[in-house]
C-alpha positions as CSV (number, residue, x, y, z in Angstrom):
1,M,0.0,0.0,0.0
2,A,1.2,3.5,-0.8
3,H,2.1,5.9,2.0
4,V,3.0,9.5,2.0
5,G,6.8,9.7,1.3
6,N,7.0,6.5,-0.6
7,V,9.4,6.8,-3.6
8,Y,8.4,5.9,-7.2
9,T,10.1,6.1,-10.6
10,S,8.0,6.9,-13.6
11,A,8.5,7.6,-17.3
12,A,6.3,8.7,-20.1
13,W,7.3,7.1,-23.4
14,L,6.2,8.2,-26.9
15,V,7.3,5.4,-29.1
16,K,8.1,5.8,-32.8
17,A,5.3,4.4,-35.1
18,G,5.9,0.8,-35.8
19,N,8.2,0.2,-32.8
20,E,5.5,-0.3,-30.2
21,E,5.9,-4.1,-29.8
22,D,9.7,-3.9,-29.8
23,F,9.5,-1.3,-27.1
24,V,7.1,-3.5,-25.0
25,L,9.5,-6.4,-25.4
26,A,12.6,-4.4,-24.5
27,W,10.8,-2.8,-21.4
28,E,9.5,-6.2,-20.3
29,S,13.0,-7.8,-20.6
30,F,14.6,-5.0,-18.6
31,A,11.8,-5.2,-16.0
32,Q,12.3,-9.0,-15.6
33,W,16.1,-8.4,-15.1
34,C,15.3,-5.7,-12.5
35,M,13.0,-8.1,-10.5
36,K,15.5,-11.0,-10.8
37,H,18.2,-8.8,-9.3
38,G,16.1,-7.1,-6.6
39,W,15.8,-3.7,-8.1
40,G,12.6,-2.0,-6.9
41,A,10.3,-2.7,-4.0
42,E,7.4,-4.0,-6.1
43,P,7.1,-5.3,-9.7
44,P,7.0,-2.3,-12.1
45,L,4.1,-1.6,-14.4
46,L,3.9,-0.5,-18.0
47,L,0.6,1.2,-19.1
48,R,-0.4,1.8,-22.7
49,N,-2.8,4.6,-23.6
50,L,-5.9,3.3,-25.2
51,A,-6.4,6.4,-27.3
52,D,-2.8,6.7,-28.5
53,R,-1.2,3.3,-28.8
54,R,2.3,4.8,-29.1
55,Y,2.1,6.4,-25.6
56,F,3.1,4.5,-22.6
57,V,3.7,5.2,-18.9
58,S,5.8,3.1,-16.6
59,F,6.2,3.3,-12.8
60,G,7.5,1.3,-9.9
61,Q,7.9,1.7,-6.2
62,W,11.3,1.9,-4.5
63,E,12.8,1.5,-1.0
64,D,14.3,5.0,-1.2
65,R,15.9,7.6,-3.5
66,E,19.4,6.3,-2.9
67,R,18.4,2.9,-4.3
68,V,16.9,4.6,-7.4
69,E,20.1,6.6,-8.0
70,E,22.2,3.4,-7.6
71,W,20.0,1.6,-10.1
72,R,20.2,4.4,-12.7
73,R,24.0,4.2,-12.6
74,L,24.0,0.5,-13.6
75,P,25.3,-0.5,-17.1
76,E,22.1,-2.5,-17.6
77,F,20.0,0.6,-17.0
78,Q,22.1,2.6,-19.4
79,D,21.9,-0.1,-22.0
80,F,18.1,-0.2,-21.7
81,L,17.9,3.5,-21.9
82,A,20.0,3.6,-25.1
83,R,17.7,1.0,-26.7
84,A,14.6,2.9,-25.6
85,R,16.0,6.1,-27.2
86,E,16.3,4.2,-30.5
87,L,12.6,3.2,-30.2
88,C,11.1,6.4,-28.8
89,E,10.5,9.9,-30.0
90,E,10.4,11.2,-26.5
91,I,11.2,9.9,-23.0
92,R,10.2,11.9,-19.9
93,P,11.5,10.1,-16.7
94,G,11.2,11.2,-13.1
95,T,11.5,10.3,-9.5
96,F,8.5,11.0,-7.3
97,E,7.2,10.7,-3.8
98,V,3.7,10.2,-2.6
99,A,2.4,13.6,-1.6
100,A,-1.1,12.4,-0.6
101,H,-2.9,9.1,-0.3
102,P,-6.6,9.3,0.7
103,T,-7.7,6.5,3.0
104,P,-11.3,5.2,3.1
């Protein structure tokens, strides 16, 4: 469950036309590697926009900002990012924290 202060990474991906499935496969392969090696507190998600099938959003929860920064320095992260740049027109990454989480 999310709590105020939890750290998440997220990215918006605008994939070049015709590269959508290659992008999904590349992201999924990288996400599998991350989970296998213990990167991230929860399995990450990749969402696809129903109105614009080239637009994706990914996000995942982390233990803390330091772990995110360590992950982003890994060669495997850099390799995935280079591949994503080949497949995408635009990538907008970010690191976020939960600012509010209404409870029932």
